[in-house]
N, CA, C and O atoms as a MOPAC input file, in Angstrom:
PM7 MOZYME 1SCF
protein

 N      1.32500 1    -2.98100 1     0.29700 1
 C      0.05700 1    -3.41300 1    -0.10300 1
 C     -0.89200 1    -3.20300 1     0.31800 1
 O     -0.86300 1    -3.61100 1     1.48000 1
 N     -2.23000 1    -2.59400 1    -0.00700 1
 C     -3.89700 1    -2.94700 1     1.05200 1
 C     -4.42200 1    -4.74000 1     0.50200 1
 O     -3.98600 1    -5.71300 1    -0.11400 1
 N     -5.48300 1    -4.32200 1     1.15100 1
 C     -5.86600 1    -5.59500 1     1.34600 1
 C     -7.48400 1    -5.14200 1     0.94800 1
 O     -8.01500 1    -4.03200 1     0.90900 1
 N     -8.03500 1    -6.57800 1     0.66200 1
 C     -9.62600 1    -6.12700 1    -0.21500 1
 C    -10.24400 1    -6.35100 1     1.20300 1
 O     -9.74500 1    -7.11600 1     2.02800 1
 N    -11.25300 1    -5.69300 1     1.38700 1
 C    -12.15500 1    -5.90200 1     2.64500 1
 C    -12.88300 1    -7.18700 1     2.38000 1
 O    -13.21600 1    -7.95400 1     3.28300 1
 N    -13.18600 1    -7.45300 1     0.72400 1
 C    -14.38400 1    -7.79000 1     0.58300 1
 C    -13.95500 1    -9.65700 1     0.33100 1
 O    -14.57400 1   -10.69800 1     0.55300 1
 N    -12.62800 1    -9.34400 1    -0.21800 1
 C    -11.81300 1   -10.94800 1    -0.60300 1
 C    -10.88100 1   -11.38700 1    -0.67400 1
 O    -10.41800 1   -12.37300 1    -1.24600 1
 N    -10.34000 1   -10.25100 1     0.25600 1
 C     -8.94200 1   -10.88900 1     1.01000 1
 C     -7.54600 1   -10.36300 1     0.22600 1
 O     -6.50400 1   -10.24100 1     0.87100 1
 N     -7.61700 1    -9.98200 1    -1.58600 1
 C     -6.80900 1    -9.82300 1    -1.66100 1
 C     -5.76300 1    -8.99500 1    -0.97300 1
 O     -5.96600 1    -7.92000 1    -0.40900 1
 N     -4.16600 1    -9.87900 1    -1.13400 1
 C     -3.28800 1    -8.30800 1    -0.58900 1
 C     -3.19600 1    -7.58400 1    -2.43700 1
 O     -3.26400 1    -8.19100 1    -3.50600 1
 N     -3.10100 1    -6.77500 1    -2.28300 1
 C     -2.76700 1    -5.83800 1    -3.66900 1
 C     -2.22200 1    -5.13300 1    -4.04200 1
 O     -2.66300 1    -4.15900 1    -3.43100 1
 N     -1.47600 1    -4.77400 1    -4.67500 1
 C     -0.23900 1    -3.21800 1    -4.71100 1
 C     -1.53100 1    -1.60600 1    -5.41800 1
 O     -1.36200 1    -0.38900 1    -5.33500 1
 N     -2.57300 1    -2.33600 1    -5.97500 1
 C     -2.70600 1    -1.04400 1    -6.66600 1
 C     -4.82800 1    -0.89600 1    -5.72900 1
 O     -5.88000 1    -0.81600 1    -6.36300 1
 N     -4.68000 1    -0.91500 1    -4.35400 1
 C     -5.98900 1    -1.20000 1    -3.43900 1
 C     -6.31300 1     0.23700 1    -3.79200 1
 O     -5.41100 1     1.05600 1    -3.96800 1
 N     -7.38100 1     0.49500 1    -3.87800 1
 C     -7.91400 1     2.50400 1    -3.52800 1
 C     -8.93500 1     2.26800 1    -1.84000 1
 O     -8.91400 1     1.27300 1    -1.11500 1
 N     -9.70200 1     3.51100 1    -1.64800 1
 C    -10.62000 1     3.32600 1    -0.41600 1
 C    -11.33200 1     4.28600 1    -1.01900 1
 O    -11.15000 1     5.06900 1    -1.95200 1
 N    -12.51500 1     3.94200 1     0.03000 1
 C    -13.62600 1     4.56900 1    -0.58300 1
 C    -14.53900 1     4.94700 1     1.03100 1
 O    -14.83900 1     4.20600 1     1.96700 1
 N    -14.72400 1     6.11500 1     0.84500 1
 C    -15.30500 1     6.64000 1     2.11300 1
 C    -16.75500 1     6.48400 1     2.36000 1
 O    -17.04300 1     6.70900 1     1.18500 1
 N    -17.83000 1     6.29900 1     2.87600 1
 C    -19.22000 1     6.30800 1     2.47200 1
 C    -19.19700 1     7.75800 1     3.02800 1
 O    -18.17800 1     8.43100 1     3.18600 1
 N    -20.81300 1     8.24000 1     3.37300 1
 C    -21.46100 1     9.76000 1     3.35300 1
 C    -21.17500 1     9.28700 1     4.84900 1
 O    -20.82500 1    10.25900 1     5.51800 1
 N    -21.22000 1     7.83600 1     5.75800 1
 C    -21.50900 1     8.10700 1     6.89600 1
 C    -20.56600 1     8.28800 1     7.62100 1
 O    -20.65300 1     8.62900 1     8.80000 1
 N    -19.25300 1     8.02500 1     6.83400 1
 C    -17.53900 1     8.58700 1     7.23600 1
 C    -17.21900 1     7.27200 1     7.52700 1
 O    -16.38100 1     7.22200 1     8.42700 1
 N    -17.63600 1     5.95300 1     7.02300 1
 C    -17.24900 1     4.56600 1     6.89000 1
 C    -15.35000 1     4.18700 1     5.96800 1
 O    -15.55400 1     4.11000 1     4.75700 1
 N    -14.76000 1     4.10700 1     6.09500 1
 C    -13.43600 1     3.97900 1     5.34300 1
 C    -13.59900 1     2.36500 1     4.12300 1
 O    -13.70200 1     1.42900 1     4.91600 1
 N    -13.62900 1     2.03700 1     3.30600 1
 C    -13.42500 1     0.74900 1     3.36400 1
 C    -12.48400 1     0.91700 1     2.41200 1
 O    -12.16000 1     1.99500 1     1.91500 1
 N    -11.62700 1    -1.16700 1     1.91300 1
 C    -10.40400 1    -0.66600 1     1.23400 1
 C    -10.85200 1    -1.94300 1     0.25200 1
 O    -11.57100 1    -2.86700 1     0.63200 1
 N    -10.34200 1    -1.82500 1    -0.94900 1
 C    -10.58800 1    -2.25500 1    -2.38700 1
 C     -9.82300 1    -2.56200 1    -2.88100 1
 O     -8.79300 1    -1.88700 1    -2.87600 1
 N     -9.94400 1    -4.22600 1    -3.85600 1
 C     -8.73300 1    -4.00200 1    -4.58400 1
 C     -9.59400 1    -4.05800 1    -6.58100 1
 O     -9.25600 1    -4.27100 1    -7.74500 1
 N    -10.55000 1    -3.77300 1    -5.93000 1
 C    -11.83200 1    -3.67800 1    -7.33700 1
 C    -12.81900 1    -3.32400 1    -7.23200 1
 O    -13.55400 1    -3.44200 1    -6.25200 1
 N    -13.07400 1    -2.70400 1    -8.45700 1
 C    -14.90800 1    -1.75100 1    -8.13300 1
 C    -15.88600 1    -3.13500 1    -7.76200 1
 O    -16.79300 1    -3.10400 1    -6.93000 1
 N    -15.56400 1    -4.14000 1    -8.42500 1
 C    -16.57000 1    -5.27200 1    -8.37000 1
 C    -16.74200 1    -5.70200 1    -6.87600 1
 O    -17.70000 1    -5.84100 1    -6.11600 1
 N    -15.07800 1    -5.88500 1    -6.78000 1
 C    -15.59700 1    -6.27700 1    -4.52000 1
 C    -15.96600 1    -4.72500 1    -4.41800 1
 O    -17.04900 1    -4.67200 1    -3.83700 1
 N    -15.56100 1    -3.55000 1    -4.71000 1
 C    -17.03800 1    -2.35600 1    -3.78500 1
 C    -18.03500 1    -2.29100 1    -4.43200 1
 O    -18.69500 1    -1.39100 1    -3.91200 1
 N    -18.64500 1    -2.75000 1    -5.38200 1
 C    -20.01200 1    -2.33300 1    -5.72800 1
 C    -20.94200 1    -3.78800 1    -4.95700 1
 O    -22.14400 1    -3.67600 1    -4.71600 1
 N    -20.11600 1    -5.17700 1    -4.62700 1
 C    -20.73300 1    -6.20700 1    -3.84000 1
 C    -21.36300 1    -5.36700 1    -2.56700 1
 O    -22.55200 1    -5.34900 1    -2.25000 1
 N    -19.84000 1    -4.39500 1    -1.65200 1
 C    -20.04900 1    -4.22100 1    -0.64600 1
 C    -20.98900 1    -3.01600 1    -0.21900 1
 O    -21.75500 1    -3.25600 1     0.71500 1
 N    -21.01700 1    -2.11200 1    -0.62200 1
 C    -21.27600 1     0.09400 1    -0.36900 1
 C    -22.30400 1    -0.47600 1    -1.75400 1
 O    -23.33600 1    -1.02300 1    -1.36400 1
 N    -22.17600 1    -0.42300 1    -2.91600 1
 C    -23.87000 1    -0.45600 1    -3.81200 1
 C    -25.30100 1    -1.04600 1    -3.15000 1
 O    -25.35500 1    -2.18500 1    -2.68600 1
 N    -26.71100 1     0.07400 1    -3.16700 1
 C    -27.27500 1    -0.47600 1    -2.40500 1
 C    -28.55100 1    -1.82800 1    -3.56800 1
 O    -28.44900 1    -1.78100 1    -4.79400 1
 N    -29.24200 1    -2.51100 1    -3.11700 1
 C    -30.04900 1    -3.60600 1    -4.00000 1
 C    -30.99300 1    -2.62200 1    -4.04200 1
 O    -31.30800 1    -1.70500 1    -3.28300 1
 N    -31.49600 1    -3.14600 1    -5.44300 1
 C    -33.15400 1    -3.24000 1    -5.57300 1
 C    -33.67900 1    -3.94800 1    -4.35700 1
 O    -33.23400 1    -4.92400 1    -3.75300 1
 N    -35.24200 1    -2.85600 1    -4.06100 1
 C    -35.69500 1    -3.82800 1    -2.89700 1
 C    -36.56200 1    -4.45300 1    -3.85200 1
 O    -37.36800 1    -5.06000 1    -3.14800 1
 N    -36.96900 1    -4.72700 1    -5.50500 1
 C    -37.95800 1    -5.63900 1    -5.90000 1
 C    -36.87300 1    -6.54100 1    -6.87500 1
 O    -37.37900 1    -7.44700 1    -7.53700 1
 N    -35.42700 1    -6.32500 1    -6.97900 1
 C    -35.74600 1    -7.45100 1    -8.27200 1
 C    -33.89400 1    -8.26700 1    -7.27900 1
 O    -33.40300 1    -9.38400 1    -7.44200 1
 N    -33.40000 1    -7.12300 1    -6.37000 1
 C    -32.36800 1    -7.12300 1    -5.80300 1
 C    -30.26800 1    -7.19100 1    -6.69400 1
 O    -29.16800 1    -7.56800 1    -6.28800 1
 N    -30.66400 1    -6.74600 1    -7.62900 1
 C    -29.49200 1    -6.37100 1    -8.57800 1
 C    -28.90900 1    -5.30000 1    -7.40100 1
 O    -29.66600 1    -4.68700 1    -6.64900 1
 N    -27.50600 1    -5.18700 1    -7.37200 1
 C    -27.09700 1    -4.36500 1    -7.13300 1
 C    -27.38400 1    -2.44900 1    -8.10200 1
 O    -27.81600 1    -2.14600 1    -9.21400 1
 N    -26.92800 1    -1.73600 1    -7.06600 1
 C    -27.42800 1    -0.35900 1    -8.51300 1
 C    -26.67300 1     0.38600 1    -8.08000 1
 O    -26.46000 1     0.86200 1    -6.96500 1
 N    -26.03900 1     0.52500 1    -9.53400 1
 C    -24.29700 1     0.93400 1    -9.86600 1
 C    -24.68200 1     2.60100 1   -10.40100 1
 O    -24.00300 1     3.62300 1   -10.31100 1
 N    -25.94500 1     2.39600 1   -10.93500 1
 C    -26.72400 1     3.31800 1   -11.49000 1
 C    -27.31000 1     4.77900 1   -10.36400 1
 O    -27.09000 1     4.97200 1    -9.16800 1
 N    -28.07500 1     5.56900 1   -11.33700 1
 C    -28.34500 1     6.27500 1   -10.58500 1
 C    -30.09000 1     5.51100 1    -9.85600 1
 O    -30.31000 1     5.89300 1    -8.70700 1
 N    -30.86500 1     4.83000 1   -10.28800 1
 C    -31.48000 1     4.60000 1    -9.94600 1
 C    -32.70300 1     4.89200 1   -10.25900 1
 O    -33.21400 1     5.31200 1   -11.29700 1
 N    -33.28100 1     4.50700 1    -8.81900 1
 C    -34.72700 1     5.50200 1    -8.02500 1
 C    -34.85200 1     5.63600 1    -6.73600 1
 O    -33.94900 1     4.91100 1    -6.31900 1
 N    -35.38400 1     6.09400 1    -5.81000 1
 C    -35.77400 1     6.06600 1    -4.96800 1
 C    -36.73400 1     6.27800 1    -4.00300 1
 O    -36.05600 1     5.66900 1    -3.17500 1
 N    -37.80900 1     6.63100 1    -3.30400 1
 C    -39.46900 1     6.50600 1    -2.64200 1
 C    -39.51300 1     6.62300 1    -0.94300 1
 O    -40.03000 1     5.76500 1    -0.22700 1
 N    -39.08600 1     7.43900 1    -0.61900 1
 C    -39.22400 1     7.17800 1     0.79100 1
 C    -38.48400 1     6.41700 1     1.54500 1
 O    -38.93700 1     5.57700 1     2.32200 1
 N    -36.73300 1     6.77800 1     1.27800 1
 C    -36.14100 1     5.26100 1     1.76300 1
 C    -36.34300 1     4.38900 1     1.10200 1
 O    -36.42300 1     3.47300 1     1.92000 1
 N    -36.56700 1     3.77100 1    -0.29900 1
 C    -36.82700 1     2.51600 1    -0.66100 1
 C    -36.36600 1     2.74100 1    -1.67500 1
 O    -36.59800 1     3.72600 1    -2.37600 1
 N    -35.30700 1     1.44100 1    -1.99900 1
 C    -34.43500 1     2.10400 1    -3.53600 1
 C    -34.51400 1     1.12100 1    -4.18500 1
 O    -34.51300 1     0.06600 1    -3.55100 1
 N    -34.59900 1     1.06300 1    -5.44700 1
 C    -35.19000 1     0.38300 1    -7.36300 1
 C    -34.45700 1     0.99000 1    -8.09600 1
 O    -34.24600 1     2.19200 1    -8.25300 1
 N    -33.85100 1    -0.39700 1    -8.79900 1
 C    -32.49500 1    -0.13300 1    -9.57700 1
 C    -33.80300 1     0.59900 1   -11.11500 1
 O    -33.32700 1     1.04300 1   -12.16000 1
 N    -34.78700 1     0.56500 1   -10.95200 1
 C    -35.52400 1     0.96500 1   -12.12200 1
 C    -37.13600 1     1.26800 1   -11.32500 1
 O    -37.52800 1     0.87700 1   -10.22500 1
 N    -38.08300 1     2.40300 1   -12.72100 1
 C    -39.01000 1     3.37700 1   -12.63300 1
 C    -39.65000 1     1.38800 1   -12.34900 1
 O    -39.86900 1     1.10600 1   -11.17100 1
 N    -39.87300 1     0.28900 1   -13.36000 1
 C    -40.47600 1    -0.30800 1   -12.85600 1
 C    -40.34700 1    -1.28100 1   -12.44700 1
 O    -41.25100 1    -2.06400 1   -12.73800 1
 N    -39.30600 1    -1.78200 1   -11.63800 1
 C    -39.25800 1    -2.35100 1   -10.35200 1
 C    -39.85800 1    -1.86700 1    -9.01400 1
 O    -40.28700 1    -2.53300 1    -8.07100 1
 N    -39.74200 1    -0.04600 1    -9.24300 1
 C    -40.23600 1     0.54700 1    -7.83200 1
 C    -41.99300 1    -0.17600 1    -8.33900 1
 O    -42.39400 1    -1.13500 1    -7.68000 1
 N    -42.75800 1     0.29300 1    -9.32500 1
 C    -43.89900 1     0.01700 1    -9.68100 1
 C    -44.57900 1    -1.51600 1    -8.95000 1
 O    -45.37700 1    -1.88100 1    -8.08600 1
 N    -43.41000 1    -2.18700 1   -10.21800 1
 C    -44.23500 1    -3.86000 1    -9.26900 1
 C    -43.74300 1    -3.99300 1    -7.81400 1
 O    -43.57400 1    -5.05800 1    -7.22100 1
 N    -43.52100 1    -2.64700 1    -7.28600 1
 C    -44.00000 1    -3.20900 1    -5.14600 1
 C    -44.47600 1    -1.52500 1    -4.90900 1
 O    -44.42100 1    -0.79300 1    -3.92000 1
 N    -44.80600 1    -1.38200 1    -5.86700 1
 C    -45.98000 1    -0.70200 1    -5.02900 1
 C    -46.04700 1     0.69000 1    -5.07800 1
 O    -46.91300 1     1.41300 1    -4.58500 1
 N    -44.85700 1     1.06600 1    -5.84200 1
 C    -44.63700 1     3.00600 1    -5.59300 1
 C    -45.35200 1     3.53700 1    -6.80600 1
 O    -45.30000 1     3.30300 1    -8.01300 1
 N    -45.59300 1     3.81900 1    -6.53200 1
 C    -46.73700 1     4.98900 1    -7.94800 1
 C    -45.84200 1     6.52000 1    -7.82200 1
 O    -45.56400 1     7.15100 1    -6.80200 1
 N    -45.46300 1     6.88900 1    -9.52700 1
 C    -45.38900 1     8.41200 1   -10.25900 1
 C    -43.99300 1     8.09800 1   -10.00000 1
 O    -43.65100 1     9.03900 1    -9.28400 1
 N    -42.86200 1     7.25700 1   -10.16500 1
 C    -41.15900 1     7.18900 1   -10.22800 1
 C    -41.28800 1     7.36900 1   -12.33000 1
 O    -42.12900 1     7.46800 1   -13.22300 1
 N    -40.21400 1     7.32600 1   -12.17500 1
 C    -39.64800 1     7.69000 1   -13.22900 1
 C    -38.54200 1     7.39600 1   -13.67500 1
 O    -37.57500 1     7.87300 1   -13.08200 1
 N    -38.34200 1     6.67400 1   -14.65300 1
 C    -36.44600 1     6.73000 1   -15.16800 1
 C    -36.56300 1     8.04700 1   -15.76200 1
 O    -36.31700 1     8.69900 1   -14.74700 1
 N    -36.80500 1     9.11900 1   -16.87500 1
 C    -36.35600 1     9.54600 1   -16.58700 1
 C    -37.37700 1    10.99400 1   -17.44500 1
 O    -38.57500 1    10.76100 1   -17.60300 1
 N    -36.91000 1    12.17300 1   -17.86200 1
 C    -38.46500 1    13.04700 1   -17.85500 1
 C    -38.53300 1    13.09500 1   -19.25900 1
 O    -37.62200 1    12.99000 1   -20.08000 1
 N    -39.59600 1    13.24800 1   -19.40200 1
 C    -39.77800 1    13.24900 1   -21.12500 1
 C    -39.31300 1    14.50500 1   -21.86900 1
 O    -38.26600 1    14.56800 1   -21.22500 1
 N    -39.24400 1    15.34800 1   -22.52900 1
 C    -38.47200 1    16.59100 1   -23.59200 1
 C    -39.66300 1    17.44300 1   -23.52000 1
 O    -39.69000 1    18.52000 1   -24.11600 1

């Protein structure tokens, strides 16, 4: 049985995630993985579990939060 790196739960269905930096972590749920691995929006602090937006190494959950943090020109989607 694996043990979750966040909550310490022993669970027979744990899974591992290897980050781009090569760090391997073990979790018992996606919820725990999100809390540990997902970046947080620089403006509102929510965990970014979708695409989000990025500017010069700064991460935001949406273009609105980026704009409120002073970043210009980002869009959540491209108009057709």
